[in-house]
N, C-alpha and C positions, 0 to 999 in steps of 0.2 A: 115837324117835331113838336111834340106836346111840351107843355110847361110843367116843371116839377110841381107836384102838389103835396104840401106838408100835411094837409088834413085828409089825405086820401083814405076813404073807408068803403066797406062793402058789407052787404047782408049776405053771409055765406049761405044760409039756408035758402034764400031766394035764388042766389046765384047757381047753387047746386040743382035746385029744382028745374032750372032752365038751362043747365049745363053751360054756364057762361064762363068767360075768361076776363081777367083783369090785366092789362098791359099798360105800364106807365113808369114814371120816375118820381122818386121821393127824395127830397134833400136830406143829406146826412144829418142836418141840424135837427131834424124831427126824431132822430134815434137817440134817446137819452143815454143809453149805455154803449152803443157802438160808436158814437161820434168822437169820444176822446181816445178811442183805440186805434183809429186809422189815420190820424195825422193830416187829413185834408178836410177842414170844416166846410169848404165850398163844394165838395163832391156831391154827386147824386147817385142814388141806388136805382139800378134799372131792375124792374120786377115784371115777370110774366107768370101769371097764376092761372090754373084751370080748376074750377070747382065742379064737383059731381057727387051725386049720392053714392054710397057704397052699400054693400050687403049687410053691414053691422048696424045700419040705421044712423050712421054718422055722415058728415061731410068730408069727402076726400079732397085735399088740396095738394096739387102737384105743380111743379114749375121750378123756376130758377130766379135767384136774385144775385146781382153782382154789383161790385163797386171797386173803383180804382183807389188804392190806398198807398200811404207812405208809411212803412213799418220800420222800426229800428232794429238793425242787426245786433244780436246779442254778443257777437264776437268783436266786431269792430266799432260798434255804437254809431255807425253811419246810417243814414237813411236809404231805404231800398224801396223802389216802387214795385208794387205787386197788385195784381188783380185778384180779389177775393170773390169766389163763386160759391154760392150755397145752392145745392139741389135739394128741393123740398118734396116730401111725400109724407103728409101728416093727416091726421083725422081731427075734426073739430066736433065737439059735443058740448051740450049744456048740462049734462049729468055726470056727477062725481062717480056714480055707480058704474057708468059705461066706461069711464076712465080706468077704474080699477079692473074691470073685466078685460079690457084690451091691452093694458100695459103688462109687461114690457114687449109684447110681440109687435105692437104698432107704436108709432110716435103719435100721441094723443094730447090735445090741448083742450081745457075746459074754457068755454067762452059764454058770454052773455047773449041772450037772444037779441037780434036786431044788428044794427050797424057796428062794425068793429074796425079799428084802424088797420090799414095794410101793414103799418110798422109793427103792430102786435103779432102778426102772422109771421113775418120774416126776420125780426131782429135776433131772436135766439139762434136761429140757424146760421145767420151771418157771423155772429160772434163765435160759434163753435167752428166756423170754417176758417178763422184766422189761424195761420200756421204758427206752431210754437217757435219756429226759427224763420227769420226772414230770408236768410240764405239757405238753400236747400241742403247743402252740406258745408262743413267748415272749409273743405278744400275748394269749393266753388265760390267762396266769399270774394267779391270783386275788390274789396278794400283790405283783404288780409295782408299783414306784413310779409313780404317775400322771404326774408331771411329765416324766419321761423319754419317755413315749409321745407327749406333745404337742409337745415341742421338737425332734423329730427330722425335721421337714419340710424339704424341700430347695427353695430358691428356684428359680424357673423359669430365670432367666439362668444360674445355676450349673450346671444340669443339662446344658445343651448343651456346656458347657466345663468338664468335671470337674477338670481339672488347671491351670485359669487361675491359681490362687494360687501355683503353683510358680515362675512367672516372677519374681514379686516376691521370693520367697525366694532364688532364684538370684542376682538382682541385688544383694541385701543382702549375700550372702556375698563377692561380688567387691569391694565397698566395704570390707570388713574387712580384706582382704589387703593 
C-alpha cells in the first residue's frame, strides 16, 4: 500500500500525451475546503485518474475519488458515517477562450501549464458529491425519535377536508372582536 502524499501533483499535458494514469491517496488535511466538511481529519482520499487528449484539444481527465466521512444528520444532529464518491469527467485547458467555447456542454477547468496538485483536480467534485442530507430519507434516519413517526397519521375524515378546522378558528376570532 502506498503512503498518502500531501503534495501529489502531475503534469496533465504530459500525462495525456502518454495516456497515463495516477492512482494514489491524498490526506484530507491537504484539502483546504473539503477537510472541515467531512468530520475526519485523519482520513485519506483515494484517487484514480486517467489522462488522455480529446478531440477539442484539451486534456480529458476521468476517474473516481472517494473518502469515508462523518456527516451530521440535519434531523437528529447525530454523526452518520458515509462514503463520498465523486465520478470525474472533466477537461483541462490553459485557455480562457477554450473554457468559454466548451462550457456548459463540458465540465472545464482552466489550469496553468506544468505540474498541478491532484487536490486541485478532485476537490470541487468531492465537495459537490457530499449529500445534502446524511440520512437518505427522514424515515430511514437511524436516530429519529420513534414516537414522532407513529403519531403522524392522518384521520380519514380530515384528509378529505384538510382546512375544516379553519372555520372554527375564523368564528372564534369574530367573537373576540
